C-alpha positions in Angstrom: 0.0 0.0 0.0 2.9 2.4 0.8 4.4 1.7 -2.6 1.0 2.4 -4.2 0.5 5.7 -2.4 4.1 6.7 -3.1 3.7 6.0 -6.8 0.4 7.9 -7.1 1.9 10.8 -5.2 4.9 11.0 -7.5 2.7 11.0 -10.6 0.3 13.5 -9.1 3.1 15.9 -8.3 4.6 15.5 -11.8 1.2 16.1 -13.5 0.9 19.4 -11.6 4.4 20.5 -12.3 4.9 23.5 -14.7 7.9 21.6 -16.2 5.8 18.6 -17.3 5.7 17.8 -21.0 2.1 18.0 -22.3 0.6 15.9 -25.0 0.2 18.0 -28.2 -3.1 18.9 -29.8 -2.4 19.0 -33.6 -2.7 22.6 -34.9 -4.2 21.5 -38.2 -6.8 19.3 -36.5 -7.7 22.2 -34.2 -8.1 24.6 -37.1 -10.4 22.2 -38.9 -12.5 21.6 -35.8 -12.9 25.4 -35.4 -14.0 25.7 -39.1 -16.4 22.7 -38.8 -18.0 24.4 -35.7 -19.2 27.3 -37.9 -22.7 27.4 -39.3 -21.3 27.5 -42.8 -17.9 25.9 -42.8 -15.6 26.6 -45.8 -15.1 23.1 -47.3 -12.3 24.3 -49.6 -10.4 25.7 -46.6 -10.7 22.3 -44.9 -9.5 20.6 -48.0 -6.5 23.0 -48.3 -5.6 22.5 -44.6 -5.5 18.7 -45.1 -3.6 18.6 -48.5 -1.0 21.1 -47.2 0.4 18.2 -45.2 1.4 15.2 -47.3 1.6 12.8 -44.4 -1.8 13.8 -43.2 -3.3 13.5 -46.6 -1.9 10.0 -47.0 -3.3 8.9 -43.7 -6.7 10.4 -44.3 -7.0 8.7 -47.6 -5.8 5.4 -46.1 -8.5 5.5 -43.4 -11.1 6.6 -45.9 -10.4 3.5 -47.9 -10.2 1.2 -44.9 -12.7 -1.7 -44.7 -14.7 0.2 -42.2 -15.4 3.2 -44.4 -14.9 1.8 -47.9 -17.6 2.1 -50.5 -17.8 0.8 -54.0 -15.2 3.2 -55.4 -11.7 3.9 -54.2 -11.2 7.4 -52.7 -8.3 9.0 -54.5 -8.3 12.6 -53.3 -9.3 14.5 -50.2 -12.1 16.2 -52.2 -13.4 12.7 -53.1 -13.4 11.8 -49.4 -15.3 15.0 -48.5 -17.9 14.4 -51.2 -18.4 10.7 -50.4 -18.1 10.7 -46.6 -19.1 14.2 -45.8 -17.1 17.0 -44.1 -17.9 15.9 -40.6 -16.7 12.4 -41.2 -13.5 13.6 -42.8 -12.8 15.9 -39.9 -13.4 13.0 -37.6 -10.8 11.0 -39.6 -8.3 13.9 -39.3 -8.8 13.9 -35.5 -8.2 10.1 -35.5 -4.9 10.2 -37.4 -3.5 13.3 -35.7 -4.5 12.3 -32.1 -3.1 8.8 -32.6 0.4 10.2 -32.9 0.3 10.9 -29.1 -0.2 7.3 -28.3 3.4 6.1 -29.1 6.5 5.5 -26.9 9.9 4.0 -27.4 9.5 2.3 -24.1 7.8 -1.1 -24.8 5.9 -1.2 -21.5 4.5 2.3 -21.9 3.9 1.8 -25.6 1.7 -1.3 -25.1 -0.5 0.5 -22.6 -0.7 3.5 -24.9 -1.9 1.3 -27.7 -4.5 -0.3 -25.5 -5.7 3.2 -24.4 -5.8 4.3 -28.1 -8.1 1.3 -29.0 -10.4 2.4 -26.2 -10.4 6.1 -27.3 -11.2 5.0 -30.8 -13.9 2.7 -29.7 -15.5 5.4 -27.5 -15.4 7.9 -30.3 -17.0 5.6 -32.8 -19.6 4.4 -30.3 -20.6 7.9 -29.2 -20.9 9.0 -32.9 -23.0 5.9 -33.7 -25.3 6.3 -30.7 -26.0 9.9 -31.6 -27.1 8.9 -35.1 -29.1 5.9 -33.8 -30.9 8.0 -31.2 -31.9 10.8 -33.7 -29.3 13.2 -32.3 -27.6 13.7 -35.6 -26.7 17.3 -34.7 -24.5 16.0 -31.8 -22.8 13.2 -33.8 -19.7 15.1 -34.7 -19.4 16.5 -31.2 -20.0 13.1 -29.7 -17.1 11.7 -31.7 -14.8 14.4 -30.6 -15.9 14.0 -26.9 -15.5 10.2 -27.0 -12.1 10.4 -28.6 -10.8 12.8 -25.9 -12.7 11.6 -22.8 -9.7 9.7 -21.4 -7.0 12.2 -22.4 -6.0 12.4 -18.7 -4.8 8.8 -18.9 -2.6 9.7 -21.9 -1.3 12.6 -19.9 -0.4 10.2 -17.1 1.4 7.8 -19.5 3.3 10.7 -21.0 4.6 11.7 -17.5 5.5 8.1 -16.7 7.3 7.8 -20.0 9.4 10.9 -19.2 10.1 9.7 -15.6 11.3 6.3 -16.8 13.8 8.0 -19.2 15.0 10.4 -16.5 15.6 7.6 -14.0 13.5 9.4 -11.5 11.1 6.5 -11.3 12.7 3.8 -9.2 10.0 1.2 -9.6 8.5 -0.5 -12.6 4.8 0.0 -11.9 2.6 -3.1 -12.3 -0.5 -2.9 -14.5 -2.6 -2.8 -11.3 -0.6 0.1 -9.9 -0.7 2.0 -13.2 -4.5 1.4 -13.5 -5.0 2.7 -9.9 -3.0 5.9 -10.7 -5.0 6.4 -13.9 -8.3 5.9 -12.3 -7.5 8.2 -9.4 -5.9 11.0 -11.4 -7.1 11.1 -15.0 -10.3 13.0 -14.7 -9.0 16.1 -12.9 -5.7 16.3 -14.7 -7.4 15.5 -18.0 -9.7 18.4 -17.4 -6.7 20.7 -16.8 -5.1 19.6 -20.0 -8.3 20.3 -22.0 -8.5 23.8 -20.5 -4.8 24.3 -21.4 -5.7 23.3 -25.0 -8.4 26.0 -24.8 -11.1 23.5 -25.9 -14.8 24.2 -25.5 -16.2 23.7 -22.0 -18.6 20.9 -23.1 -15.6 18.7 -23.9 -13.7 19.7 -20.8 -16.7 18.7 -18.7 -16.9 15.3 -20.4 -13.3 14.6 -19.5 -13.9 15.7 -15.9 -17.3 14.1 -15.3 -17.6 10.9 -17.4 -17.1 8.7 -14.3 -19.2 10.8 -11.9 -22.0 8.7 -10.3 -24.6 11.4 -11.0 -25.1 13.2 -14.3 -27.4 15.7 -15.9 -30.1 13.7 -17.7 -30.4 16.6 -20.2 -26.7 16.6 -21.1 -27.1 14.3 -24.1 -23.4 14.8 -25.2 -22.1 13.6 -21.8 -24.6 10.7 -21.8 -23.6 9.5 -25.3 -19.9 9.3 -24.3 -20.7 7.6 -21.0 -22.7 4.9 -22.6 -20.1 4.3 -25.3 -17.5 4.1 -22.6 -19.5 1.5 -20.8 -20.0 -0.5 -24.0 -16.2 -0.6 -24.5 -15.8 -1.7 -20.9 -18.2 -4.6 -21.5 -16.3 -5.7 -24.7 -12.9 -5.3 -23.1 -11.9 -2.5 -25.5 -9.4 -1.0 -23.1 -7.4 -1.9 -20.0 -10.3 -3.6 -18.2 -13.3 -5.8 -19.1 -16.7 -6.3 -17.6 -18.6 -8.8 -19.8 -21.4 -9.1 -17.2 -22.3 -5.4 -17.7 -25.9 -5.1 -18.9 -26.0 -1.9 -21.0 -29.7 -1.7 -21.4 -30.1 -1.5 -17.6 -27.8 1.5 -17.3 -29.1 5.0 -16.5 -27.5 6.3 -19.7 -29.4 3.8 -21.9 -32.6 4.7 -20.1 -32.0 8.4 -20.7 -31.4 7.7 -24.4 -34.4 5.4 -24.7 -32.3 2.9 -26.7 -33.3 -0.7 -27.1 -31.4 -3.9 -26.3 -31.3 -4.8 -30.0 -29.8 -1.4 -30.9 -27.2 -1.8 -28.2 -26.3 -5.3 -29.6 -25.8 -3.6 -33.0 -23.5 -1.1 -31.4 -21.4 -3.8 -29.9 -20.9 -5.4 -33.4 -20.0 -2.0 -34.8 -17.5 -1.4 -32.0 -15.8 -4.7 -32.7 -15.6 -4.0 -36.4 -14.2 -0.5 -35.8 -11.1 -1.9 -34.1 -9.7 -2.7 -37.5 -8.7 1.0 -37.6 -6.7 0.7 -34.3 -3.4 0.1 -36.0 -1.0 -1.8 -33.8 
């Protein structure tokens, strides 16, 4: 127990330190999100922002042509992708491929956990987006994707700190998965919220990061509810660091708030399993 408390205290202090390296929010992705949030986004500007980065362009086209998104015809250009998938879907793909860059480490132990966390973040994003559309909340679908993708950013922050500590030799112990999980569960919501504020992201997303594990929630906050239910679906399926196959999704307060059926939830589980083809190892 002393070792556990000591480890968590070390991580907590490092997270709060002004010298801590912060995960980076991609500037192009942020600019695209800002444009998409407008009532009349400039699609040509979004296209230009993507094609100005050759690496980003290649990754966006690769995901657009993945088995999850693929249609009858191959997408050959960013403009093709925008026409076929829609601007919101393409901006979601941009968020996926840019945010994924944060989930890598040269340390094998940290890297494996980061990839597991990435699969969970991806699943929660896809699940939140799918739920919004299924529940007739199409206007929230893009925001739900964004909120789902970033809901556990505090855990990424913690892993970034641990990665730096291991390389600086300031961490004397190799934390077990159980110890690391305890640190993540204890610290990720508050420190994730601080990171979102640092990134100057809208309050609705910051609140998702801070409150997605709170026992009580606002039954009118549909965005928060969508992310919470997608998060629980990933937990049931083991898409992440823990698994709870006995979890009955239809019995959750979130499912009740969304008035979603057991059949629809079963369809979401199939979609989530299929979506994992995009979680590149």
